[in-house]
N, C-alpha and C positions, 0 to 999 in steps of 0.2 A: 048349318049355323050361318046367320047373316053376318055381313061384314062389320057392322056396328058392334055387335055382341063380341065377335072374335077380337076386335080392336081393344075392347075394354077388358077382356078376359085374359088375353095373352100375357100382359105384364105380370099379372098375379101368378100365373103358372110358372113363369121364369123365377120369380122370387121364391115361391114354394119349393122349387126344385133346388135352388141354391141353399135354402135353409136346411133341407133334408141332407145335403152333402156335408154341410158344416157341422150339423148336430147329430152325430151317430147315436144309435141306441145304447142303453146301459150295458147290454151284453157285448156290444162291439168294443166298448172301452175296456180292454182286458185288465188294465191296471186299476180300475176304479173299485171301490168297496162293493158296489152292487153286483159286480161280475166275479164272484168268488164261489168256490165249491170246496167242501172239505173232503179229504180222502175217503171218509166213510160214506159220503154221498155219491161217489163215483159208481158206475155199474161194476158188477163183480169182475168183469174182464179188465176194466180200468184199474181197479185196485191191484190186480195181479201184475199188470204191465208196469205200474208205478213201482212196485216192489222189485221187479226185474231190472228196472232202470237203476234203482238205488244199489242193486247187487252187481250191476255191470253185465247183465244178461243171464242166460241165453234168451234170444229173441226169436219169435216165430217167423218173421218176414225178413228177407234179405235187405229191404229198404230201411229197416229199423235202425236208427242211429245216424241216418243220413242228414245232411245239412237241410234245414228249413229256411227258405229264403225270405220269409216275411214280406212277400210281394203285396199282400193285402194291406200292409201297414197297420194292422190292428194291434200288434205287440209293440212294446217299447223299442225304439231304434237302437240297434246294436250292430257292430261290424259283422260282415258276412262270415258265416261259420259259427257264430255264437249259439244259434238255436239248432237243436237236433229234434227230429220227429220220430215218433214211435206209434205203431198201429195198435189200436184197441180193437180186438176182434169183435165183429158183429155176428151173433148167432144166426145162422141161416143164410148169411151173405155168401155169394159165390166168388167174391173178390175181397179186397182189403176193407171194403166198406168206407164209411165217412168219418168214423171216430178216430181221433188221434190225441196223443199227449205230446206237447212240444215243450222242451226244457232248454234253458240257457244257463250258462255258468258251469260250475263243477257239478255235473249232473248226479254224481254218486253221493254228494253231500248236500242234504236238504237245507243246511244253514247257509250254503254258498251257491245256491241255485234257485231258480224260480221255474216252476212248471205250470203249463196251461192245458186245459182240456177243451176239445172242440168235438161236438157231436154232429156237426153239419159241414164237415170238410172245409174248415178254415173261414166260414162265413161269420163266425163269432167265437169268442174264447172266454173261458172262465179261469181265473187264476186259482190254482190248487193251493189252498191255505194249509200248510203243514205245521 
């Protein structure tokens, strides 16, 4: 690339990168209407885990119920300890896989909690509309 072209092109790349950071995708905005899923639309394992969450367990993995730190900042800001994460088993996976349900509030009470589903290990979330 010659110097003249790179001089003209570089500012546009910087602007595009900044806009991409400012404007997340609809799936990344967990609280938006576009990023929702009904319990019926969860995978079968997700439906089972959501039921177990509401019943208080038992859970398959020792990390289930541990604090989710929201380091990705895709969920609404809450004090540390508000969100708990639960594994949604992936058939054929040799580990916990990438699927999770993350809940905040009184997790055993659907009217006093909000849960989110991620199929891509926290890269995006969909609010579970109960």
